[in-house]
C-alpha positions as CSV (number, residue, x, y, z in Angstrom):
1,X,-22.0,-21.6,-22.3
2,X,-20.7,-21.2,-25.9
3,X,-18.5,-23.9,-27.5
4,X,-15.4,-21.7,-27.3
5,X,-15.9,-21.3,-23.5
6,X,-16.4,-25.0,-23.1
7,X,-13.1,-25.7,-24.9
8,X,-11.4,-23.1,-22.7
9,X,-12.9,-24.7,-19.6
10,X,-11.6,-28.1,-20.6
11,X,-8.1,-26.6,-21.4
12,X,-8.0,-24.9,-18.0
13,X,-9.0,-28.1,-16.0
14,X,-7.3,-30.8,-18.0
15,X,-4.9,-31.5,-15.1
16,X,-7.9,-32.1,-12.8
17,X,-10.3,-34.2,-14.9
18,X,-10.0,-36.5,-17.9
19,X,-10.5,-34.6,-21.2
20,X,-12.9,-37.3,-22.5
21,X,-15.1,-37.0,-19.5
22,X,-15.3,-33.2,-19.7
23,X,-16.1,-33.4,-23.4
24,X,-19.0,-35.8,-22.6
25,X,-20.4,-33.7,-19.8
26,X,-20.2,-30.5,-21.7
27,X,-21.6,-32.0,-24.9
28,X,-18.6,-31.4,-27.2
29,X,-16.6,-33.8,-29.3
30,X,-13.1,-34.8,-28.3
31,X,-11.9,-34.3,-31.9
32,X,-13.4,-30.8,-31.9
33,X,-11.5,-29.9,-28.7
34,X,-8.2,-31.2,-30.1
35,X,-8.8,-29.3,-33.4
36,X,-9.4,-26.1,-31.4
37,X,-6.2,-26.7,-29.5
38,X,-4.2,-27.0,-32.7
39,X,-5.4,-23.7,-34.2
40,X,-2.3,-21.5,-34.6
41,X,-3.6,-18.4,-32.9
42,X,-7.0,-19.0,-31.3
43,X,-9.0,-16.0,-29.9
44,X,-8.0,-16.9,-26.3
45,X,-4.3,-16.8,-27.1
46,X,-4.7,-13.5,-28.9
47,X,-6.6,-12.0,-25.9
48,X,-3.9,-13.3,-23.6
49,X,-1.1,-11.8,-25.6
50,X,-2.9,-8.4,-25.7
51,X,-3.6,-8.6,-21.9
52,X,0.0,-9.5,-21.2
53,X,1.1,-6.4,-23.0
54,X,-1.2,-4.2,-21.0
55,X,-0.2,-5.9,-17.7
56,X,3.5,-5.4,-18.5
57,X,2.8,-1.7,-19.2
58,X,0.9,-1.2,-15.9
59,X,3.6,-3.2,-14.0
60,X,6.2,-0.8,-15.5
61,X,4.1,2.3,-14.8
62,X,3.9,1.3,-11.1
63,X,7.6,0.5,-11.0
64,X,7.0,-3.2,-10.1
65,X,5.1,-2.3,-7.0
66,X,1.8,-3.9,-8.0
67,X,0.9,-7.6,-7.6
68,X,-2.1,-9.3,-9.1
69,X,-4.7,-7.8,-6.8
70,X,-3.9,-4.2,-7.5
71,X,-3.2,-4.8,-11.2
72,X,-6.6,-6.5,-11.4
73,X,-8.2,-3.4,-9.7
74,X,-6.3,-1.2,-12.2
75,X,-7.6,-3.1,-15.2
76,X,-11.2,-3.1,-13.8
77,X,-10.9,0.6,-13.4
78,X,-10.1,0.8,-17.1
79,X,-13.3,-1.1,-17.9
80,X,-11.6,-4.5,-18.6
81,X,-13.6,-7.6,-17.7
82,X,-11.0,-10.0,-16.4
83,X,-10.7,-12.3,-13.4
84,X,-8.0,-11.9,-10.8
85,X,-6.8,-15.5,-11.4
86,X,-6.3,-14.7,-15.0
87,X,-4.2,-11.7,-14.2
88,X,-2.1,-13.8,-11.8
89,X,-1.6,-16.4,-14.4
90,X,-0.6,-13.9,-17.1
91,X,1.8,-12.3,-14.6
92,X,3.4,-15.6,-13.9
93,X,3.7,-16.4,-17.6
94,X,5.3,-12.9,-18.2
95,X,7.7,-13.4,-15.2
96,X,6.3,-10.5,-13.3
97,X,6.2,-10.3,-9.5
98,X,5.8,-7.4,-7.1
99,X,8.8,-6.4,-5.0
100,X,9.4,-8.4,-1.9
101,X,9.0,-7.0,1.6
102,X,12.0,-5.8,3.7
103,X,12.2,-5.8,7.4
104,X,12.6,-2.4,9.1
105,X,14.5,-1.6,12.3
106,X,12.8,0.8,14.7
107,X,15.2,3.8,15.4
108,X,13.1,5.5,18.2
109,X,14.4,5.2,21.8
110,X,12.6,5.8,25.0
111,X,13.6,8.4,27.7
112,X,12.6,7.0,31.1
113,X,12.3,10.5,32.5
114,X,9.5,11.5,30.0
115,X,5.9,10.8,30.8
116,X,4.0,8.3,28.7
117,X,0.3,7.9,27.8
118,X,-1.9,4.8,27.8
119,X,-2.9,3.0,24.6
120,X,-6.3,4.5,23.9
121,X,-6.3,3.5,20.2
122,X,-6.5,-0.2,21.3
123,X,-5.6,-1.4,17.8
124,X,-8.8,0.0,16.3
125,X,-7.3,1.2,13.1
126,X,-10.5,2.4,11.5
127,X,-12.0,5.9,11.5
128,X,-15.4,7.1,10.3
129,X,-14.3,10.7,9.5
130,X,-11.1,12.4,8.4
131,X,-8.8,13.9,11.0
132,X,-10.2,11.9,14.0
133,X,-7.3,9.4,14.4
134,X,-3.7,9.9,13.4
135,X,-0.8,7.5,13.8
136,X,2.9,8.4,13.5
137,X,6.3,6.8,13.5
138,X,9.9,7.1,12.3
139,X,12.0,4.9,10.0
140,X,15.3,5.3,8.3
141,X,16.6,5.1,4.7
142,X,20.1,4.0,3.8
143,X,22.3,6.3,1.7
144,X,26.0,6.5,1.0
145,X,26.0,9.7,3.0
146,X,24.5,7.9,6.0
147,X,21.0,7.3,7.3
148,X,18.2,9.6,6.2
149,X,15.4,9.6,8.8
150,X,11.8,9.9,7.8
151,X,8.9,10.7,10.1
152,X,5.3,10.2,8.8
153,X,1.8,11.1,10.1
154,X,-1.0,8.9,8.7
155,X,-4.7,9.6,8.8
156,X,-6.5,6.3,9.6
157,X,-9.6,7.4,7.8
158,X,-8.1,7.2,4.3
159,X,-4.5,6.0,5.1
160,X,-3.4,9.3,3.6
161,X,0.0,10.7,4.5
162,X,-0.9,14.1,6.0
163,X,2.5,15.0,7.3
164,X,6.1,14.0,6.9
165,X,9.6,15.2,7.6
166,X,13.1,14.1,6.7
167,X,16.4,14.7,8.4
168,X,19.9,13.4,8.9
169,X,19.2,13.4,12.6
170,X,16.6,11.2,14.4
171,X,15.7,13.9,17.0
172,X,12.6,15.6,18.4
173,X,12.6,18.2,15.6
174,X,12.1,15.5,13.0
175,X,8.8,14.4,14.6
176,X,7.8,18.0,15.4
177,X,8.1,19.0,11.7
178,X,6.0,16.1,10.5
179,X,3.2,17.0,13.0
180,X,3.3,20.7,12.2
181,X,2.9,19.9,8.5
182,X,-0.1,17.6,9.3
183,X,-1.7,20.3,11.5
184,X,-1.1,23.0,8.9
185,X,-2.6,21.0,6.1
186,X,-5.6,19.4,7.8
187,X,-6.4,21.9,10.6
188,X,-8.1,19.2,12.7
189,X,-10.7,19.9,15.4
190,X,-10.0,19.5,19.1
191,X,-10.2,15.9,20.2
192,X,-8.2,14.1,17.5
193,X,-6.6,10.9,18.8
194,X,-2.9,11.0,18.2
195,X,-1.1,7.6,18.5
196,X,2.7,6.9,18.5
197,X,5.2,4.7,20.2
198,X,7.0,5.8,23.4
199,X,10.1,7.1,21.6
200,X,11.7,10.2,23.2
201,X,10.8,12.1,20.0
202,X,7.1,11.8,20.9
203,X,7.4,12.1,24.7
204,X,9.6,15.2,24.6
205,X,8.4,18.4,26.3
206,X,8.3,20.3,22.9
207,X,6.2,17.6,21.2
208,X,3.8,17.2,24.0
209,X,3.4,21.0,23.9
210,X,2.4,20.8,20.2
211,X,-0.2,18.1,20.9
212,X,-1.6,20.1,23.8
213,X,-1.9,23.3,21.8
214,X,-3.7,21.4,19.0
215,X,-6.1,19.9,21.5
216,X,-5.1,16.3,20.6
217,X,-5.7,13.3,22.8
218,X,-2.5,11.3,23.3
219,X,-2.3,7.6,22.9
220,X,0.9,5.5,22.9
221,X,1.8,1.9,22.1
222,X,2.7,-0.4,25.0
223,X,6.4,-1.0,25.6
224,X,8.0,-3.2,22.9
225,X,4.6,-3.9,21.2
226,X,4.8,-3.1,17.5
227,X,1.3,-4.4,16.8
228,X,-0.2,-1.5,18.7
229,X,0.8,0.7,15.8
230,X,0.4,-1.9,13.0
231,X,-0.9,0.6,10.5
232,X,2.4,2.5,10.5
233,X,4.3,-0.8,10.4
234,X,2.3,-1.8,7.3
235,X,2.8,1.6,5.7
236,X,6.6,1.6,6.2
237,X,6.7,-2.0,5.0
238,X,5.0,-0.8,1.7
239,X,7.4,2.2,1.4
240,X,10.5,0.0,1.9
241,X,9.1,-2.6,-0.6
242,X,7.8,-0.2,-3.2
243,X,10.0,2.8,-3.1
244,X,13.4,1.9,-1.6
245,X,13.7,-1.8,-2.4
246,X,17.4,-2.8,-2.5
247,X,18.6,0.7,-3.5
248,X,21.3,2.5,-1.5
249,X,20.8,6.1,-2.5
250,X,24.0,8.0,-3.5
251,X,23.0,11.0,-1.3
252,X,20.4,12.4,1.0
253,X,19.1,14.6,-1.7
254,X,18.5,11.7,-4.0
255,X,16.7,9.9,-1.3
256,X,14.6,13.0,-0.5
257,X,13.5,13.3,-4.1
258,X,12.6,9.6,-4.3
259,X,10.6,9.7,-1.1
260,X,8.8,12.9,-1.9
261,X,7.7,11.5,-5.3
262,X,6.5,8.3,-3.5
263,X,4.6,10.0,-0.7
264,X,3.0,13.0,-2.5
265,X,2.7,11.9,-6.1
266,X,2.4,8.2,-6.0
267,X,1.1,7.0,-2.6
268,X,-1.5,9.6,-1.8
269,X,-2.8,10.2,-5.4
270,X,-2.2,7.0,-7.4
271,X,-1.6,3.9,-5.3
272,X,-4.6,1.7,-4.9
273,X,-5.1,0.7,-1.2
274,X,-6.6,-2.7,-0.4
275,X,-8.4,-1.4,2.7
276,X,-10.0,1.4,0.7
277,X,-11.6,-0.9,-1.9
278,X,-8.5,-0.5,-4.1
279,X,-8.9,3.3,-4.3
280,X,-6.1,5.8,-3.7
281,X,-6.3,7.8,-0.4
282,X,-7.1,11.0,-2.3
283,X,-9.8,9.4,-4.5
284,X,-11.3,7.8,-1.4
285,X,-11.6,11.1,0.4
286,X,-13.0,12.9,-2.6
287,X,-15.6,10.2,-3.2
288,X,-16.7,10.0,0.5
289,X,-16.8,13.8,0.9
290,X,-18.9,14.0,-2.3
291,X,-21.3,11.4,-1.0
292,X,-21.9,13.5,2.2
293,X,-22.7,16.6,0.2
């Protein structure tokens, strides 16, 4: 350990241990340490100032959505050698913090006359191949024109959004359009496990017909158990936190544009996902498919 690193260690741990003891243990003089602290612009401070600027730029680029883990991954991806603790410290010093989570309310409702399926997913939110397990759900977005409803289909392999639909009505067609987009895009093989809640949008005759024609195996959450579809809960939590925030959109069109940019441009292609080793869904799929070739 060089003398500069020793001084930095002492500075970082001065609240935990006496400075004179650390100087003795590390073999440096106390006077030398205090002289180092008095330097007007030491190397560490210059590095911190430069890193804070980069962190602010990345924080702005991602519209305040990234906390220290993802910013750390972003910096590492750019070849920077920096610890996650240092990123967290510099963010605190710069007054930067990721957007807080918001609670969502489930708008789906059950129709007791519709048949339901057992929970075959059993909270196993992992998949070894694309298009083998899909989960889906509906949420709503506030606008001055009224609620805009959003249905999303998620592939558990990469957490990619494979289908989505938006409407002013929370009806069966909303869910059907999201599923049709997913099937058209991904063209899954027969036997895909499709998991949803027991809302009437997913138990309707028309929706069950789409699932049957696609050869999908139907799985549904148990009544009133949101944890059975925790991956969708987590996704909508991120969307409400990172895209919507405290915004009340002026119109459905404004909300549609914002949600489209988040789903297709940001989430699938840019956002680093913790369960994917801080890779984006698209990058993860491209890497894994490349490894199989």
